[in-house]
C-alpha positions as CSV (number, residue, x, y, z in Angstrom):
1,M,-8.8,0.6,11.3
2,T,-7.4,2.8,14.1
3,R,-8.5,6.3,14.9
4,S,-8.1,8.7,17.8
5,S,-7.4,12.4,18.1
6,G,-4.6,13.2,15.6
7,L,-4.1,9.6,14.6
8,S,-5.7,7.3,12.0
9,S,-4.7,4.2,10.0
10,A,-6.4,1.7,7.9
11,E,-5.5,-1.4,5.9
12,V,-7.3,-4.4,4.4
13,C,-6.7,-7.9,5.7
14,A,-4.5,-10.4,3.9
15,R,-6.0,-13.4,2.2
16,I,-3.7,-16.3,1.2
17,P,-0.2,-16.2,2.9
18,D,2.8,-16.0,0.6
19,Q,6.0,-17.8,1.4
20,Q,8.1,-14.8,0.4
21,V,7.0,-11.2,0.9
22,I,8.5,-7.7,0.9
23,V,8.0,-4.9,3.4
24,G,9.2,-1.6,2.0
25,G,9.2,2.0,3.2
26,G,10.4,1.5,6.7
27,S,12.6,3.8,8.7
28,T,14.1,3.9,12.2
29,I,15.7,7.4,12.2
30,E,15.0,9.8,15.1
31,D,12.0,8.9,17.2
32,R,10.3,6.7,14.6
33,I,8.8,3.4,15.7
34,F,8.9,0.7,13.0
35,Q,7.6,-2.8,13.8
36,I,6.9,-6.0,11.9
37,Q,4.1,-8.3,13.0
38,L,4.3,-12.0,12.1
39,M,0.9,-13.7,12.5
40,N,0.4,-17.5,12.5
41,P,-3.3,-18.3,12.4
42,Y,-2.8,-22.0,11.9
43,S,-2.5,-25.1,14.2
44,A,1.2,-25.8,13.5
45,E,4.3,-23.8,14.5
46,A,5.8,-21.6,11.9
47,S,9.2,-20.0,11.4
48,A,10.7,-17.3,9.3
49,D,14.0,-15.6,8.3
50,I,14.1,-11.9,7.6
51,T,16.7,-10.2,5.5
52,A,17.0,-6.5,6.0
53,F,18.5,-3.9,3.6
54,S,19.2,-0.3,4.4
55,E,21.1,2.6,2.8
56,S,24.2,0.8,4.1
57,G,23.4,-2.4,2.2
58,R,22.5,-5.8,3.6
59,E,22.2,-5.8,7.4
60,S,23.2,-8.6,9.8
61,S,21.2,-9.4,12.9
62,E,20.7,-12.7,14.7
63,A,17.4,-11.3,16.0
64,L,16.0,-11.7,12.4
65,R,17.0,-15.3,11.8
66,S,15.0,-18.4,12.7
67,I,12.1,-16.6,14.2
68,L,9.6,-19.0,15.7
69,V,5.9,-18.2,15.7
70,P,3.9,-20.7,17.8
71,A,0.5,-21.9,16.5
72,R,-2.3,-19.3,16.6
73,S,-0.1,-16.6,17.9
74,T,1.7,-13.4,16.8
75,V,5.3,-12.3,17.1
76,L,6.1,-8.6,17.1
77,L,9.6,-7.4,16.1
78,D,10.7,-3.9,16.9
79,L,13.1,-2.8,14.2
80,S,13.6,0.5,16.0
81,S,15.6,-1.5,18.6
82,I,17.1,-4.2,16.4
83,L,18.3,-1.8,13.6
84,P,18.1,1.8,14.9
85,G,19.1,4.9,12.9
86,R,18.3,3.5,9.5
87,E,16.9,6.1,7.1
88,S,15.3,3.4,4.8
89,L,14.6,-0.2,5.4
90,D,13.4,-2.9,3.1
91,L,12.7,-6.4,4.5
92,L,12.5,-9.7,2.7
93,V,10.4,-12.1,4.9
94,E,10.8,-15.8,4.0
95,T,8.6,-18.3,5.7
96,T,10.8,-21.4,6.2
97,R,8.1,-23.6,7.9
98,G,4.3,-23.3,8.1
99,N,2.5,-20.2,7.0
100,L,2.6,-16.6,8.2
101,V,0.9,-13.3,7.5
102,T,3.2,-10.2,7.7
103,Y,2.2,-6.6,8.4
104,A,4.2,-3.5,9.2
105,S,3.4,-0.5,11.4
106,S,5.2,2.8,12.0
107,E,4.5,5.8,14.2
108,V,5.8,9.3,13.3
109,D,4.9,12.5,15.1
110,G,1.9,10.9,16.8
111,D,0.3,9.5,13.6
112,Q,0.4,5.8,12.7
113,A,0.6,3.9,9.4
114,V,-0.2,0.2,9.0
115,W,0.5,-1.6,5.7
116,R,0.7,-5.3,4.6
117,A,3.6,-7.0,3.0
118,V,3.3,-8.1,-0.6
119,A,4.7,-10.9,-2.7
120,P,7.3,-9.5,-5.2
121,G,6.0,-8.7,-8.7
122,E,7.1,-7.0,-11.9
123,I,4.0,-4.9,-12.5
124,W,2.1,-2.7,-10.0
125,Y,-0.7,-0.1,-10.1
126,V,-1.7,2.6,-7.6
127,P,-3.8,5.8,-7.8
128,M,-2.8,8.9,-5.9
129,P,-5.1,11.7,-4.7
130,T,-4.7,15.4,-4.8
131,F,-2.9,16.1,-1.6
132,S,-1.3,19.0,0.3
133,G,1.8,17.0,1.3
134,S,4.1,14.6,-0.5
135,R,2.8,11.8,-2.6
136,E,5.5,9.1,-3.0
137,V,5.8,5.8,-4.8
138,V,8.3,3.6,-3.0
139,I,9.8,0.8,-5.1
140,S,11.6,-1.7,-2.9
141,S,14.0,-4.3,-4.3
142,V,15.6,-7.3,-2.6
143,A,17.1,-8.6,-5.8
144,P,20.8,-9.5,-5.8
145,G,21.4,-7.4,-8.8
146,E,20.5,-4.0,-10.2
147,V,16.8,-3.5,-11.1
148,A,15.6,-1.2,-13.8
149,Y,12.1,0.3,-13.6
150,Q,9.8,2.7,-15.5
151,V,6.8,4.6,-14.2
152,D,3.8,5.1,-16.5
153,V,1.5,8.0,-15.4
154,F,-2.3,8.1,-16.0
155,G,-3.6,11.6,-15.4
156,P,-4.8,15.0,-16.8
157,E,-2.7,14.5,-19.9
158,G,-3.8,11.0,-20.5
159,L,-1.3,8.2,-20.4
160,E,2.4,9.1,-20.4
161,E,4.4,5.9,-20.7
162,A,7.9,5.9,-19.2
163,A,7.3,9.3,-17.6
164,L,10.1,8.4,-15.2
165,E,12.8,5.8,-15.5
166,G,15.6,4.6,-13.2
167,T,17.6,1.8,-11.6
168,I,17.7,0.5,-8.1
169,D,20.9,-0.9,-6.5
170,P,20.8,-4.4,-5.0
171,G,18.6,-4.4,-1.9
172,A,17.8,-0.7,-2.2
173,Q,14.7,1.4,-2.8
174,A,13.6,4.3,-4.9
175,A,11.2,6.9,-3.5
176,I,9.6,8.9,-6.3
177,D,7.8,12.2,-5.3
178,L,4.9,12.7,-7.7
179,R,4.5,16.4,-6.9
180,E,6.9,17.1,-9.6
181,I,4.6,15.5,-12.2
182,S,1.2,17.0,-11.5
183,P,-0.7,18.4,-8.4
184,A,-3.9,16.7,-9.7
185,A,-5.1,13.2,-9.0
186,L,-3.2,10.6,-11.0
187,A,-2.3,6.9,-11.1
188,V,0.9,5.2,-11.8
189,R,1.9,1.8,-13.3
190,V,5.4,0.6,-12.2
191,V,7.1,-2.0,-14.5
192,A,10.4,-3.5,-13.3
193,T,12.8,-5.9,-14.8
194,E,12.9,-8.0,-11.6
195,P,10.2,-8.7,-9.0
196,V,9.9,-5.8,-6.5
197,G,7.4,-4.4,-4.0
198,V,5.7,-1.1,-4.6
199,F,4.0,1.1,-1.9
200,A,2.2,4.4,-1.9
201,R,3.2,6.9,0.8
202,L,1.4,10.1,1.7
203,R,3.0,12.6,4.2
204,I,2.0,15.9,5.7
205,A,3.6,17.8,8.6
206,T,1.4,16.0,11.2
207,G,0.7,12.6,9.7
208,F,1.5,10.0,7.1
209,A,0.0,6.8,5.6
210,M,1.2,3.8,3.5
211,T,-0.4,1.1,1.5
212,P,0.8,-1.4,-1.1
213,A,0.1,-1.0,-4.8
214,V,-2.0,-3.8,-6.5
215,P,-0.6,-6.1,-9.1
216,A,-3.5,-5.9,-11.6
217,A,-6.5,-3.8,-12.5
218,N,-10.0,-5.4,-12.2
219,G,-13.6,-4.7,-12.8
220,E,-14.9,-5.7,-9.3
221,W,-13.5,-4.3,-6.1
222,L,-14.4,-4.3,-2.4
223,L,-13.0,-1.7,0.0
224,P,-14.0,-2.9,3.5
225,G,-14.5,-0.2,6.0
226,A,-14.3,2.7,3.5
227,G,-16.2,5.6,5.1
228,S,-16.8,3.8,8.4
229,S,-16.0,6.1,11.3
230,F,-14.2,8.4,8.9
231,A,-17.2,10.5,7.9
232,G,-16.2,14.0,6.5
233,G,-13.1,14.1,4.4
234,S,-13.3,10.5,3.1
235,R,-12.9,10.0,-0.6
236,L,-12.1,7.5,-3.4
237,V,-9.6,7.8,-6.2
238,L,-10.7,5.8,-9.3
239,A,-8.3,5.2,-12.2
240,N,-9.3,3.7,-15.5
241,V,-6.2,2.0,-16.8
242,G,-7.9,0.3,-19.7
243,V,-8.2,1.3,-23.3
244,D,-12.0,1.8,-23.3
245,A,-14.3,4.1,-21.4
246,A,-15.7,2.5,-18.2
247,D,-18.9,3.1,-16.1
248,V,-18.3,2.4,-12.4
249,V,-21.1,1.6,-10.0
250,V,-20.0,3.0,-6.6
251,T,-22.1,1.5,-3.8
252,E,-21.6,2.8,-0.2
253,V,-22.7,-0.2,1.9
254,R,-24.9,0.5,4.9
255,G,-28.5,0.0,6.1
256,E,-29.7,2.1,3.2
257,S,-27.0,1.7,0.7
258,R,-26.4,4.4,-1.9
259,S,-25.3,3.6,-5.5
260,R,-24.2,6.0,-8.2
261,V,-22.5,5.6,-11.6
262,I,-19.2,7.3,-12.3
263,S,-18.1,7.5,-16.0
264,L,-14.3,7.3,-16.6
265,Q,-12.7,7.9,-20.0
266,P,-9.6,5.8,-20.9
267,N,-6.6,6.7,-18.7
268,Q,-8.8,9.1,-16.6
269,V,-8.4,9.5,-12.9
270,L,-11.2,10.9,-10.8
271,E,-11.8,11.6,-7.1
272,V,-15.2,10.7,-5.6
273,T,-16.3,12.2,-2.2
274,L,-18.0,9.7,0.0
275,D,-21.2,10.6,2.0
276,E,-20.8,12.0,5.5
277,I,-23.0,9.1,6.6
278,S,-20.9,6.3,8.0
279,S,-20.8,3.2,5.9
280,D,-19.4,-0.4,6.3
281,G,-17.4,-0.2,3.1
282,V,-17.6,0.5,-0.6
283,S,-18.1,-1.9,-3.5
284,L,-17.2,-1.1,-7.1
285,S,-18.5,-2.7,-10.2
286,A,-17.1,-1.5,-13.6
287,D,-17.4,-2.6,-17.2
288,G,-13.6,-2.0,-17.6
289,D,-10.3,-2.3,-15.9
290,I,-10.0,0.1,-12.9
291,V,-7.9,0.6,-9.8
292,P,-9.2,2.3,-6.6
293,L,-7.8,3.8,-3.5
294,W,-9.5,5.1,-0.4
295,L,-8.3,8.1,1.5
296,S,-9.4,9.7,4.8
297,G,-8.0,12.7,6.4
298,A,-9.1,14.5,9.6
299,D,-7.6,16.2,12.7
300,G,-4.2,16.4,11.0
301,A,-4.0,12.6,10.4
302,V,-4.3,10.6,7.2
303,A,-5.2,7.0,6.4
304,V,-5.0,5.3,3.0
305,T,-5.6,1.8,1.6
306,T,-6.3,0.0,-1.7
307,G,-8.9,-2.8,-1.7
308,F,-9.7,-6.4,-2.7
309,A,-10.1,-7.3,-6.4
310,L,-13.1,-9.7,-6.7
311,V,-12.3,-12.1,-9.5
312,S,-15.4,-13.9,-10.9
313,D,-15.2,-17.6,-11.3
314,G,-17.0,-17.2,-14.6
């Protein structure tokens, strides 16, 4: 988490490195700073190739080929210098040796967003809060052919399957503004015909934030840091994407933890305001399939992140 006057960002850590990941939603137009961080936490050297796609198609740059990352070190790539003036950038990061963790960061108008790369998948979920600015779902494709997608919406009207449909050209992205659907809190499920990366993007005049969608709903979640140093204006968005009602135990973790039960009807999306007392994070335990998102906004800045699904061994 990063926070200062007029700036905030938050993202959860990666767990197991994937050999092929997508970073979507980047841009290097105007004075935007867009960077990729390749982290090698292991004792052997690693290397990667990055394939970039923009509105002009597949990009070519030797600076993105055969990138060496020494053991237990990090390499930072400034796409603003390597590929300036691109309105939209999607990156396919392929680890050719060893293991790497990939993150992206961007700075716009003084605010910062940090988001992690994701392994491509065909199904994604993400809740979206009520918000005064734009709420966008960015679908990023690095497939060699056209990709079809549909967006199912969970919200005030229940579940609307295939509320939006479209296609993405090879190596392109689709940015879907949800303001046209409903101003209320909602959640979306993206289903694509080929593996893609899906990201949530929130933007206001003075700030923006991004986080990846999650590939599956779950009954147990941990949102590390939710509420910590973000007291006042910090809230959760909880979506029940299952077919049955679900009771969710929301626990704000601190010295004197507070738990409460939130009831969600099938396909319902609710916002839950967190206490103004700083916490170390939030744990969620539900008797159904839910998807959470954490949002914080203060001083004209905004931070957003999903969480870790805790899958029981039993």
